[in-house]
N, C-alpha and C positions, 0 to 999 in steps of 0.2 A: 279467107280460107279457114274452114273448120277442121274438126278432128272426129273421125269415126273409130270407135273401139268395137272390135268384133271378138266376142267370146267364142272360143273354139276348143273342141276336144281333139281335133285333128283326125286325120284318116278319111276314108271314103264317105263315112256318114256325115262329115262336116263340109264336104265340097260345096253343097248347095248354099250353105250359110256363108262360106268364104267367098264364093263367086258373087253372091248378092252384095256383100260388103265391098268387094273389089269394084264391081260395077258402079255402086253409089259413089265411092271415092273418086272414081274416074269422072263420072258425070258432074259431080259437085266440085271437083278439083280440091278435095279434102285430103288431109293426112289420114293414113290408115295404120292402126295398131292392132295386131292380133294378140289376144289375151288367152293365156292358159292358166287355169286355177287348179292347184294341187291341194286337195283336202285329205290329209292323212288322219282325220278324226276317226276313221273306221278302225284304226289300230286300238282304240280304247275298248272296242267291242270283242276283242279276241283274247283268248287265254294263252295263245301261243307266245313263246318267247321271241319277240322281234325287237330289232333296234330301230326306233323311229328315225334316227339320223341316217341310217343306211337306206331306209325306205324313202325318206325325203330326197336323198341324193339321187336315187334311181328314178323317182318321179320327175326330178329336175331334168335329168338326162332325157327322159321320154318327152317331156314338155318342150325342151330345146329342139329335139328332132322333129316333133310334130309342127312346131312353129316355123322351123326352117322350111319344111315342105309347104306350108301356107305362104311363106315369103316367096318361094319359087313360083307358086301358082300366080301370085300377084305380079311378080316381075314378068312372067310370061304374057301377062295381059297389059303390060305397060304401066304398072303401078308399083312404086316403091313402098314397102310396108316395114314398120318397126314391130318389135315383139316385146311382150311383157309376161313374166311369170310371177304369180302371186300365190301365197300359201295361206290356207285357212278355209273357213266356211264360205260357200259360194255367194250367198246373199251379201254378207259383209264385204267380201273382196270385190264383188262387182261394183258396189257403191263406192268403195275406197278407190278403185281403179278409175272409175268415171271422174271422180273428184280430183284425183292426183293428176290425171292426164288432161283435165279440163276438156273433156270430150263433149261434143254437141249431140252425138248420137251413139247409142249402143245397139249393136246388132246381136240378136239371140236366135239360135236355130229352133225351129218348130220341132217339138218332140215327136219321135216315132211312137205312135200309140202303143204298140205291142211290147216294147222293151224299155220304155223311158222311166227314169226315176222321177221325172217332172211331168205330170199330166199337164195338158195345155192350160186348163183353168188355173192351176198353181203357177205356171209360168206367166200367165197374164196378170195375176195378182202381184207377182214379183215385179213385173215390168211397170205396173202402175206405181208401186211403192218406190222403185228406183227413180221414176220420173218426178214424183213428188219430192223426194229428198234431194235430187241432184239438178233438176230442171233440164236434164238432157232428154232428148226424145229416144224412146226405146222402140225398136222395130223387131218384130218376130217374123222371120222369113221361113 
């Protein structure tokens, strides 16, 4: 039995990615872990007075809620899933999570072309890098 790690932002835009991960976990009889990465690095770019600890806590609550929804979706399809929240830069945290979880596979959602921070070509390069560093298979769905 292997382990699938599914990076998710949660919500309706992530349903396709979550469903693909759930289906693969069920087919392969693998463990499934949903991953939410909270990157508060954007706070360095604002001149507004903000408390990073408060923002981090709010992002934690949001991540917990979104991951809980993903778990419910998996449970409804007959799969038990674990959840993981990590903080920091997406690239580094994806690699660290794959390594920490000893995941065989990482599922990433295909970006919506019109509003994505990650163009597909950038995501494909990231996937290749993660595969080279971790030896896990990265699947973009």
